[in-house]
N, C-alpha and C positions, 0 to 999 in steps of 0.2 A: 240666189239658192232659194226654192221654195218653200215656204212656212210646210206644207203638206207632208215632202220631201223630210223634213228636218222630224215631223211629230213620227211617221213611221221608222226613224231609227232605233235602235237598241243603244242605249245611254251606257251599256257595259261594253259595248263594242267601243263605244267612244274613250273611256277610260283605257280599255284594252289597247288602241292605237296611241293613245296618250303614252301610256308605260313604253309603248315598244320603241316610240321615234325618243323618247327621254331616255332611253338604254343605250339606243345605238347611236346618239350624239352624244351624252356624257357629257352635260354641261360642267360639272362638277368636277370632272377629271380634266379638263380644260384649264383649272385653274391655273394649278402649277405650273403647266406649258406655257401658260400667257406670262405668268411673273419670269421665268427664264428667258423666255423670248424676250421680254423688254428690260430686262439687266442693266442693258447697255443704252438704252434709249431713254431720252430725255423723260422728266415724269411729266411734262405738261404736253407731250405725245401720245399718251400712255391711250387716253381718250381715243385720239384718230385712230392709233393701232387696233384696238377692241372694236371700230366702228366699221374700219375696212376687213379685218379678218372676218368678221361676223356678215358683213355686206356679200363678200365672194363666197362664204360657202351657202349662204341664200341662194345666189344665183346659180350654184352647181346644183343643190336639193333639189330647186324648183325645176331648173331646168330637166331634170331627170323625173320630177314627178309630170308635167306635162309631154315630155317626147319619149320618156324612156320604153312605155310600151309599144310606142309605134314603130322603134326600131328593133323589138326583139320581135313584131309581128312581120316586119319587113324582111326578117332573115327566118319568118317560117317558124319561131319557135311558139309552140304550145304555152299556154299562159299558167295552166296545171303544171305542165314540167318544170319551166320555170321556177315556181312556188316552192318545186320539191327542191331542185335544185337550191334555190335561195334559204328557203327554209336548211338546209345543209350548211349554206356557207354561215348562215346566220349563227347555227349551232356551233361551229368552228369558233366562230370568232368569239361568240360565248364563254368558250372555253379557255380561247388564251386570255380573257378577261378574270377568269375564275382562279384557272392554274398556273398562267405564263407570267411574264414580265409585266408590271401594272399597265396600265395606258399612261399615266404623269411619267414614269420610269420610263418608256419607250421613247414617248415622241420628246420627252426632254434630253434624251440623248443623241437622237436627231437634230434638235436645234442647236446642239452645241455645233453642229457642223458649220452652220451660216445663219448665224442669228440676225445679219441682217435683211433678210428674206423671210423674217419670225412671222410678219403677218399673215403671209401667203401659206408657207409650209416650215411647221409643220402646223401651225396654228388652223389655219380655216380647212386646210387638206394636211394631212388626214384626222387630224384632231377634233374637228366639228364635222366637216363631211364627211366621215370614214366611209370606206367602201360599205359597210353594214348599214350606215344610213341612205346612201345612194340604193341601194339595194330592197330596204326597207320601204321606200316612198315608192317604187315599182309595184312591189306588193299587193300594198294599203292602198292603192287607186288603181286597182285592176277592171279597166273599161267594162270585162263581161259581168264581174260581180258586184260593181256598186255603182251606185245612180250618180248623175253629176253632183246632185245637193251632200251626198255623201263623201264623194271626191272633194267637194269645197270645203267641208269642214276636218277631214284631213288636212287640207292645205292649210284652216287657219290653224288647228292643233300643230301642225310642223313650225306654222308662224310662231306660235307661242313659243315653244320650247327656242327656237333660236335667240325668242326675246329674252327668255330667262337666261340664256347661254351669255347674251350683251348684260344684263345685269351683273350675272357671276363674275365675270370678267372686268366690268368695272367696278365692283366688291373685291376685287381678288386679295388685295393685301389684309382686309379684315376676315374674310373666307379662310384664309391659308392661318394666319396666327390662331385660328380657334381648330381648325380639323389637320394640319399641319399634312406633310407626306403621306404619313400610315392610315389620318383620316381618309385622303382622299384615294387610297389603293383599296381600302375597306371598302366604300361607297362603290367601286369602279366594279369590284367583286361583286357584291350584292345585286348591283345592275346587269352582271354577267348572269347571275342566277336566273333572274327575270327574265332575260332575252333568251336562256336556252330553254325555258318552258314556252314562250311563245314560239321560237323557232322548231321545235317539236309540233305542237299545235299546226304551221304553219302547212310542215311536211306532209301530217294526217289530212289538214285540208286539198292540199296539192294530189295527193294519190286519190282521194274522193272523186274530185273535179276528172281525172284523167279516167277514172272506173275501174281503179286497183284495188280498192275497197270501198265500204259502204259503212259510213258512220252510224251511229244511233242518233236520233234528232235532242 
């Protein structure tokens, strides 16, 4: 990553990207899912359980970050159109966070079906590496709009949020005692509101890319 590339970056965009990634991954919302998935797992394996889940989610998300756009271009999909579609999907995802069943409740329900594989499903996917997160990292690393330096910063932001997630999982018992299920649900809905705003902005930018509208600078 070049120093020159970093110097030209708009740090408000860095904060925006961080909030986008944080919202779609929702580290705190994964805490109740982790607690349920490890309910019948020996305590001395909880750390390994968390590491495994975050590692799998990291591999999935970085796979989308590196290769997602190439797959889309190979299919002949314009990034502007993908950005609009992605924004709509992110917006719908945000609406489910705001109005629908909360993330912890929905994914705990999934964990009830098969707790033995909880590190992979539903903790790694879709709790951490959610469809919204997969889509988000592709949009945030558009090769046509962002330099290698900017994409590298996005990768670092993604890694930092995943590290946050790991820390939250390792501190799950303490966090849950403080916020409870209600607190996790409230935080998930606040993240949904932030994500909905970001999704609308993504749609507008995508429409501008395809020439449908012209936004004021």
